[in-house]
MARPAGU-252743 format. One line per 10 residues: number of its first residue (from 1); for each residue x, y, z of N, C-alpha, C. Coordinates in Angstrom, 1 decimal, padded with zeros to 4 digits. Atoms other than C-alpha are relative to their C-alpha. Layout:
# residues N
NUM) X Y Z X Y Z X Y Z | ...
This chain:
# residues 190
1) 000.3 000.8 -001.4 -017.8 -001.3 -091.1 000.7 -000.9 000.2 | -000.8 001.6 -000.3 -016.3 -003.8 -089.7 -000.7 -001.2 000.1 | 000.6 001.0 000.1 -017.7 -007.7 -090.2 000.2 -000.7 000.5 | 000.2 001.2 -001.4 -018.3 -010.0 -087.7 -000.3 -001.7 -000.8 | 000.7 000.5 000.5 -017.7 -013.7 -089.1 000.7 -001.1 000.3 | 000.0 001.3 -000.2 -018.3 -017.2 -088.0 001.0 -001.0 -000.3 | -000.2 001.0 000.8 -016.1 -020.0 -089.0 000.1 -001.3 000.2 | 000.1 001.3 -000.9 -016.3 -023.4 -088.2 000.3 -001.1 -001.5 | -000.8 001.0 000.4 -014.8 -026.4 -089.4 -000.6 -001.1 000.8 | 000.8 000.5 -000.3 -017.1 -029.1 -089.3 000.6 -001.3 000.4
11) -000.4 001.0 -000.3 -016.1 -032.4 -087.2 -001.3 -000.3 001.3 | 001.1 000.0 -001.3 -018.2 -034.8 -084.7 000.8 -000.3 000.9 | -001.2 -000.2 -001.7 -015.2 -035.2 -082.1 000.4 001.3 000.1 | -000.4 -001.7 000.1 -013.7 -031.7 -083.1 -000.5 000.6 -000.7 | 000.8 -001.2 000.7 -016.2 -029.2 -084.3 000.8 001.7 000.4 | -001.3 -001.5 -000.1 -013.5 -026.0 -084.7 -000.9 001.2 -000.2 | 001.3 -001.3 000.5 -015.1 -022.6 -084.3 001.1 001.4 -000.1 | -000.9 -001.5 000.3 -013.8 -019.0 -084.7 -000.8 001.0 -000.6 | 000.6 -001.3 000.2 -014.9 -015.7 -084.7 001.0 001.6 000.3 | -000.5 -001.5 -000.2 -013.5 -012.6 -085.9 -000.7 001.3 -000.5
21) -000.3 -001.1 000.0 -013.5 -009.1 -086.3 000.6 000.6 -001.4 | -001.0 -000.8 001.3 -012.5 -007.9 -090.4 -000.5 001.1 -000.3 | 000.2 -001.4 000.6 -012.5 -004.0 -091.1 000.4 000.2 -001.0 | -000.5 -000.7 001.4 -012.5 -002.2 -094.2 001.3 -000.4 -000.5 | -001.3 -000.5 000.3 -009.1 -001.9 -094.5 001.1 -001.4 000.3 | -000.5 000.9 000.4 -009.1 -005.7 -094.4 001.4 -000.9 001.5 | -000.8 001.2 -001.2 -007.0 -006.3 -091.1 -001.3 -000.4 001.1 | 000.7 001.0 -001.2 -008.9 -009.0 -088.3 000.4 000.3 001.6 | -000.4 -000.2 -001.5 -009.0 -009.2 -084.8 -000.5 -001.4 000.3 | 000.8 001.1 -000.9 -010.0 -012.3 -082.8 -000.9 000.3 001.0
31) 000.7 000.0 -001.3 -012.8 -012.4 -080.8 -001.2 -001.7 000.6 | 000.0 001.5 -000.7 -013.4 -016.4 -080.0 000.7 -001.1 -000.7 | 000.2 001.5 000.7 -012.1 -019.7 -080.6 000.3 -001.4 000.8 | 000.2 001.7 -001.2 -012.4 -023.0 -079.5 -000.7 -000.9 -000.5 | 000.2 001.3 000.6 -013.8 -026.8 -080.7 -000.7 -000.2 001.1 | 001.2 000.1 -000.8 -017.0 -027.9 -079.2 000.6 -001.7 -000.5 | -000.9 001.5 -000.5 -015.7 -031.7 -078.4 -001.5 -000.9 -000.3 | 000.8 001.3 -000.7 -017.7 -035.1 -078.6 000.0 -000.6 000.2 | -001.0 001.5 000.1 -017.0 -038.3 -077.4 -000.6 -001.2 -001.0 | 000.1 001.1 000.4 -017.2 -040.9 -079.8 -000.7 -001.5 000.6
41) 000.8 000.7 -000.1 -018.9 -042.9 -077.8 -001.8 000.0 000.6 | 001.1 -001.3 -000.2 -022.0 -040.5 -077.5 -001.0 -000.8 -000.8 | 001.3 000.4 001.7 -025.3 -041.9 -079.8 000.2 001.2 -000.9 | 000.2 -001.4 001.4 -024.8 -039.5 -083.0 -000.9 000.5 000.4 | 001.5 -001.0 -000.5 -028.4 -038.0 -082.2 000.4 001.5 001.1 | -000.3 -000.6 -000.9 -026.8 -036.5 -078.9 002.0 000.7 -000.4 | -001.0 -001.4 000.6 -023.5 -035.4 -080.8 -000.3 001.2 -000.5 | 000.9 -001.0 000.9 -024.9 -033.5 -083.1 -001.1 000.8 000.6 | 001.0 -001.0 -000.5 -027.5 -032.0 -080.4 001.4 000.9 000.7 | -001.5 -001.0 -001.0 -023.9 -030.9 -078.7 000.1 000.9 -001.1
51) -000.7 -000.3 000.9 -022.5 -029.7 -081.5 -001.1 001.7 -000.3 | 001.1 -001.1 000.0 -026.1 -027.7 -082.5 000.0 001.0 001.1 | 000.1 -000.5 -000.5 -026.0 -026.2 -079.5 000.8 000.6 000.7 | -000.9 -001.2 -000.3 -022.6 -024.9 -079.0 000.2 000.8 -001.2 | -000.1 -000.5 001.1 -022.9 -023.4 -082.6 -001.3 001.1 000.5 | 001.3 -001.4 -000.3 -026.4 -021.5 -081.3 000.0 000.9 000.8 | 000.0 -000.7 -000.8 -025.0 -020.5 -078.3 001.3 001.0 -000.4 | -001.2 -000.9 000.5 -021.7 -019.0 -080.3 -000.9 001.4 -000.8 | 000.6 -001.0 000.6 -024.1 -017.4 -082.3 -001.5 001.1 000.8 | 000.5 -000.5 -001.0 -026.3 -015.7 -080.3 000.5 000.8 001.2
61) -000.7 -000.9 -001.4 -023.9 -014.6 -077.6 001.3 001.3 -000.9 | -000.3 -000.7 000.8 -021.8 -013.0 -080.6 -000.6 000.0 -000.9 | 001.4 -000.3 001.2 -024.4 -012.4 -083.2 001.0 000.2 -001.3 | -001.2 -000.3 001.5 -021.7 -012.5 -086.6 -001.1 000.5 -000.9 | 000.3 -000.3 000.8 -023.0 -011.1 -089.6 -000.3 -001.1 -001.6 | -000.5 001.2 001.7 -021.6 -014.3 -091.9 000.2 -001.0 001.0 | -000.3 001.7 -000.7 -021.1 -018.0 -091.4 000.9 -000.7 -001.1 | -001.1 000.4 001.1 -017.7 -019.4 -093.3 -000.7 -001.5 000.4 | -000.3 002.4 -001.0 -017.9 -023.9 -093.3 000.9 -000.6 -001.2 | -000.6 000.8 000.7 -015.9 -026.2 -095.1 -000.3 -000.5 -000.6
71) 000.6 000.3 001.0 -017.0 -026.8 -097.9 000.6 -002.3 000.2 | -000.1 000.9 -000.1 -017.2 -030.8 -097.5 000.2 -001.1 -001.4 | -000.3 001.2 001.0 -015.6 -033.2 -100.0 000.1 -001.6 000.3 | -000.3 001.6 -000.6 -015.1 -036.9 -100.6 001.4 000.0 000.5 | -001.0 000.3 -000.2 -012.6 -038.5 -099.1 000.1 -001.5 -000.1 | 000.2 001.2 000.2 -011.6 -042.4 -098.9 -000.7 -000.7 000.8 | 000.7 000.6 -001.1 -013.0 -042.9 -095.4 -001.6 001.0 000.4 | 001.7 000.2 000.2 -017.1 -043.0 -095.9 -000.5 001.1 001.0 | 000.6 -000.1 -000.6 -017.5 -042.6 -092.6 000.3 001.7 000.9 | -000.3 -001.3 000.0 -015.5 -039.6 -091.9 -000.9 000.5 -000.8
81) 000.7 -000.9 001.0 -017.2 -037.7 -094.4 -001.6 000.2 000.2 | 001.2 000.0 -000.4 -020.5 -038.8 -093.2 -000.3 000.6 001.3 | -000.1 -001.2 -001.1 -019.8 -036.8 -090.1 000.2 001.0 000.6 | 000.4 -001.6 000.1 -018.7 -034.0 -091.3 -001.2 000.3 -000.8 | 001.9 -001.1 000.5 -021.6 -033.6 -093.4 -000.9 000.1 001.1 | 000.5 -000.7 -000.9 -023.7 -034.2 -090.6 000.0 001.2 001.1 | -000.1 -000.6 -000.7 -022.0 -032.0 -088.7 -000.2 001.3 -000.4 | -000.4 -000.5 000.3 -021.8 -029.8 -091.5 -001.6 000.7 000.3 | 001.4 -000.4 -000.2 -025.8 -029.7 -091.8 -000.4 000.8 001.2 | -000.1 -001.2 -001.7 -026.0 -028.5 -087.9 -000.2 001.3 000.0
91) -000.5 -001.6 -000.1 -024.3 -025.2 -088.4 -000.7 000.5 -001.1 | 001.2 -000.9 000.1 -026.4 -024.5 -091.3 -001.1 000.0 000.0 | 001.3 000.1 -000.7 -029.2 -025.3 -090.0 -000.2 000.9 001.1 | -000.2 -001.2 -000.3 -028.2 -023.1 -087.3 -000.3 002.0 -000.5 | -000.2 -001.3 000.7 -027.2 -020.1 -089.0 -001.3 000.3 -001.5 | 001.3 -000.3 000.2 -030.4 -020.6 -091.5 -000.8 000.6 000.8 | 001.0 -000.6 -001.4 -033.0 -020.2 -087.7 000.7 001.3 -000.5 | -000.1 -001.1 -000.8 -031.1 -016.8 -087.7 -000.7 001.0 -001.2 | 000.2 -000.3 001.1 -031.8 -015.9 -090.9 002.2 000.9 -000.7 | -001.1 -000.5 000.3 -028.0 -015.7 -091.9 000.4 -001.3 -001.3
101) -000.9 001.3 001.0 -026.4 -017.4 -095.2 001.4 -000.1 000.4 | -001.4 001.2 -000.9 -023.3 -020.0 -094.8 000.7 000.1 -001.5 | -001.0 000.1 001.0 -020.4 -019.3 -097.2 001.0 -001.6 000.1 | -000.9 001.3 000.2 -018.6 -022.4 -098.2 001.3 000.0 -000.8 | -001.3 -000.2 000.0 -015.4 -022.7 -098.6 001.2 -001.2 -000.4 | -001.0 001.6 -000.1 -013.1 -025.5 -099.9 001.6 000.0 000.8 | -001.0 000.2 -001.1 -009.9 -026.7 -097.6 001.3 000.8 -001.2 | -000.9 -001.2 001.0 -007.5 -025.0 -101.3 -000.6 001.4 000.6 | -000.2 -001.1 000.0 -009.3 -022.0 -101.2 000.4 000.8 000.7 | -000.7 -001.3 -001.4 -008.9 -020.8 -097.7 001.1 -000.2 000.1
111) -001.4 000.7 000.0 -005.1 -022.1 -097.9 000.5 001.0 -000.8 | -000.6 -001.2 000.7 -004.6 -019.8 -100.2 -000.6 001.3 000.4 | -000.2 -001.6 000.1 -006.3 -016.8 -099.8 000.6 000.4 001.7 | -000.8 000.4 -001.0 -004.1 -017.9 -096.1 000.8 000.8 000.2 | -001.3 -000.2 000.0 -001.1 -017.7 -097.2 000.6 000.1 -000.5 | -000.9 000.0 001.1 -001.1 -017.6 -100.7 000.4 -000.8 -001.3 | -000.2 001.3 000.4 -000.8 -021.3 -101.5 -000.9 -000.5 000.2 | 001.3 001.3 -000.4 -003.9 -023.6 -101.6 001.0 -001.2 000.0 | -000.2 000.7 -000.6 -001.7 -025.9 -101.1 000.8 -000.1 001.3 | -000.5 -000.3 -001.2 -000.4 -024.8 -097.9 -000.3 -001.1 001.0
121) 000.3 001.4 -001.0 -000.2 -027.6 -095.1 -000.1 000.5 001.5 | 000.6 -000.5 -001.1 -001.6 -027.1 -091.5 001.1 000.9 000.7 | -000.8 -000.3 -000.4 001.3 -025.9 -089.9 000.1 001.7 -000.6 | -000.1 -001.6 001.0 001.7 -023.1 -092.6 -001.4 001.3 000.0 | 000.8 -000.8 000.1 -001.7 -021.8 -092.3 -000.1 000.6 001.2 | -000.2 -000.5 -001.5 -001.7 -021.9 -088.2 000.8 001.6 000.3 | -001.0 -001.2 -000.2 001.2 -019.7 -088.6 -000.8 001.8 -000.6 | 000.5 -000.9 000.4 -000.2 -017.6 -090.8 -001.1 000.7 000.6 | 000.9 -000.3 -001.5 -003.6 -017.2 -088.5 000.6 000.6 001.1 | -000.8 -000.1 -001.6 -001.2 -016.5 -085.6 000.5 001.1 -000.4
131) -000.5 -001.6 000.5 000.2 -013.0 -087.7 -001.0 000.4 -000.5 | 000.8 -000.8 000.4 -002.9 -012.2 -089.1 -000.6 000.1 001.1 | 000.5 000.0 -001.0 -004.8 -012.3 -086.1 001.1 000.7 001.4 | -000.6 -000.7 -000.9 -001.6 -010.8 -084.0 000.0 -001.1 001.2 | 000.2 000.8 -001.5 -001.8 -013.3 -081.5 001.6 -000.8 000.3 | -000.9 000.7 -000.5 001.1 -014.9 -079.7 000.6 -001.6 000.0 | 000.1 001.7 000.6 001.0 -018.6 -080.7 -001.1 000.0 -001.0 | 000.9 000.5 000.7 -000.6 -020.2 -083.3 -001.0 -000.9 000.7 | 000.8 001.0 -000.6 -004.0 -021.6 -082.5 -000.1 -001.3 -000.2 | 000.2 000.9 000.0 -004.9 -024.7 -081.6 -000.7 -000.5 000.6
141) -001.1 000.8 001.2 -005.5 -027.5 -082.2 -000.7 000.0 -001.4 | 000.3 -000.2 001.1 -006.0 -027.7 -085.8 -001.0 000.7 000.0 | 001.3 -000.6 000.6 -009.6 -027.2 -086.1 -000.4 001.5 000.8 | 000.2 -001.8 -000.7 -009.6 -023.8 -084.2 000.6 000.5 -001.3 | -000.8 -000.7 001.2 -006.8 -022.5 -086.2 -000.7 -000.3 -001.3 | 000.7 -000.6 001.6 -008.8 -023.6 -089.7 -001.2 000.7 000.4 | 001.4 -001.0 000.0 -012.3 -022.2 -088.4 000.9 001.2 000.6 | 000.2 -000.9 -000.1 -010.5 -019.3 -087.8 000.5 000.9 -001.8 | -000.3 000.3 001.1 -008.8 -019.7 -090.9 -000.5 -000.2 -001.3 | 001.6 -000.3 000.2 -012.2 -020.1 -092.6 -000.4 001.3 -000.2
151) 000.4 -000.8 -000.2 -013.5 -017.1 -091.0 001.0 001.8 -000.6 | -001.0 -001.3 000.6 -010.8 -014.5 -092.6 000.0 -000.4 -001.2 | 000.3 000.5 001.4 -011.1 -016.4 -095.9 -001.5 000.7 -000.6 | 000.8 -001.1 000.3 -014.7 -015.3 -096.2 000.2 001.7 -000.1 | 000.2 -001.6 000.1 -014.5 -012.0 -095.3 001.4 001.0 -000.9 | -000.3 -000.5 001.2 -011.8 -011.1 -097.5 -000.7 -000.5 -001.2 | 000.5 000.3 001.2 -013.4 -012.7 -100.4 -001.5 000.7 -000.3 | 000.9 -000.3 000.1 -016.0 -010.7 -099.6 -001.6 -000.3 000.7 | 001.2 000.5 -000.4 -018.3 -012.2 -097.6 -000.7 000.3 000.5 | 001.1 -001.1 -001.0 -021.0 -009.8 -096.0 000.0 001.4 -000.5
161) -000.1 -001.4 000.7 -019.7 -007.3 -098.5 000.7 001.1 000.7 | -000.5 -000.9 -000.9 -018.1 -005.2 -095.9 001.6 000.6 -000.5 | -001.3 000.0 000.5 -014.8 -005.6 -097.0 000.5 001.1 -001.6 | -000.4 -001.1 001.7 -013.3 -002.9 -099.7 000.9 -000.5 -000.3 | -000.9 000.4 001.3 -011.6 -004.3 -102.7 001.1 000.7 000.1 | -001.5 -000.6 000.2 -009.4 -001.4 -103.0 000.9 000.3 001.5 | -000.8 000.3 -001.0 -007.6 -002.0 -098.9 000.9 -000.5 -000.3 | -001.3 000.8 000.3 -004.4 -002.3 -098.8 000.1 -001.2 000.5 | 000.3 002.0 -000.4 -003.6 -006.1 -098.6 001.2 -000.5 000.2 | -000.7 000.4 -000.6 -001.3 -008.0 -096.8 000.9 -001.0 -001.6
171) -000.5 000.9 000.5 001.1 -010.5 -099.1 -000.4 -000.9 -000.8 | 000.2 001.4 000.0 -000.2 -013.3 -098.8 -001.9 000.4 -001.0 | 001.2 -000.4 000.8 -003.7 -011.8 -100.1 000.4 000.9 -001.0 | -000.5 -000.6 001.0 -002.0 -009.5 -102.6 000.5 -001.6 -001.1 | 000.1 001.2 000.5 -001.2 -013.5 -103.8 -000.7 -000.6 -000.2 | 001.5 000.4 000.3 -004.7 -014.9 -103.8 -000.5 000.8 -000.8 | 001.1 -000.2 000.9 -006.4 -012.2 -105.9 001.2 -000.3 -001.1 | -001.2 -000.3 001.1 -003.1 -012.2 -107.9 -000.9 -001.7 -000.9 | 000.4 001.4 000.7 -004.3 -016.1 -108.3 -001.2 -000.1 -000.5 | 001.6 000.1 000.7 -008.1 -015.6 -108.3 -000.4 000.7 -001.4
181) 000.4 000.1 001.3 -008.0 -013.5 -111.3 001.0 -001.2 -000.8 | -000.6 000.6 001.0 -005.8 -016.1 -113.1 -000.5 -000.8 -000.2 | 001.2 001.1 -000.1 -008.1 -018.4 -112.3 -000.9 000.3 -001.2 | 001.5 -000.2 000.8 -011.0 -016.3 -113.7 000.4 000.3 -001.2 | -000.4 -000.5 001.5 -009.1 -015.1 -116.7 000.1 -001.5 -000.7 | -000.1 001.8 000.8 -008.5 -019.1 -117.8 -001.5 -000.3 -000.2 | 001.2 000.1 000.9 -011.9 -019.6 -117.3 -000.9 000.5 -001.2 | 000.4 -000.8 001.0 -013.0 -016.5 -119.5 000.4 -000.3 -001.1 | -000.5 -000.2 001.0 -010.7 -017.6 -121.9 000.8 000.2 -000.5 | -000.8 -001.5 000.2 -008.6 -014.5 -122.0 002.0 -000.4 000.4
């Protein structure tokens, strides 16, 4: 069974959104990619409403079975963190209103899942997203590419349970799985 995932890279000015279909053999195809934009001079409540409306329209039109969201992490710029957290809350609300759970993934988890390297730069991630989805060019802007990477990460990590663990893996997926097993073994003291 194919798993449809909406990935969201939250932000107030640019909220990246990407939807992918991932089959049990872990192959993926692009369904939709875009960015929900709001102007910085718009009142905050109107910006959040616009982001919520955009996400709601995608959820209703494409009916994903899972939502993946970048986990908000502390940065030095409190204003940026607050805006990201607010946009994340709106996204989680829209998903929960439709009975969907939200998978939260750190940037390093996403980078490792996509490229096999948790410290990959945005260009490397975009290049791997392009390759995995068989696109003519990397998705732009970076927010859109990051949203697709989130969706792929979530699907490959078993978000929704539709992707078979025994399926053939790409080299990047094999590297990610080996790294994940290594970290798990260290946590368990093995």
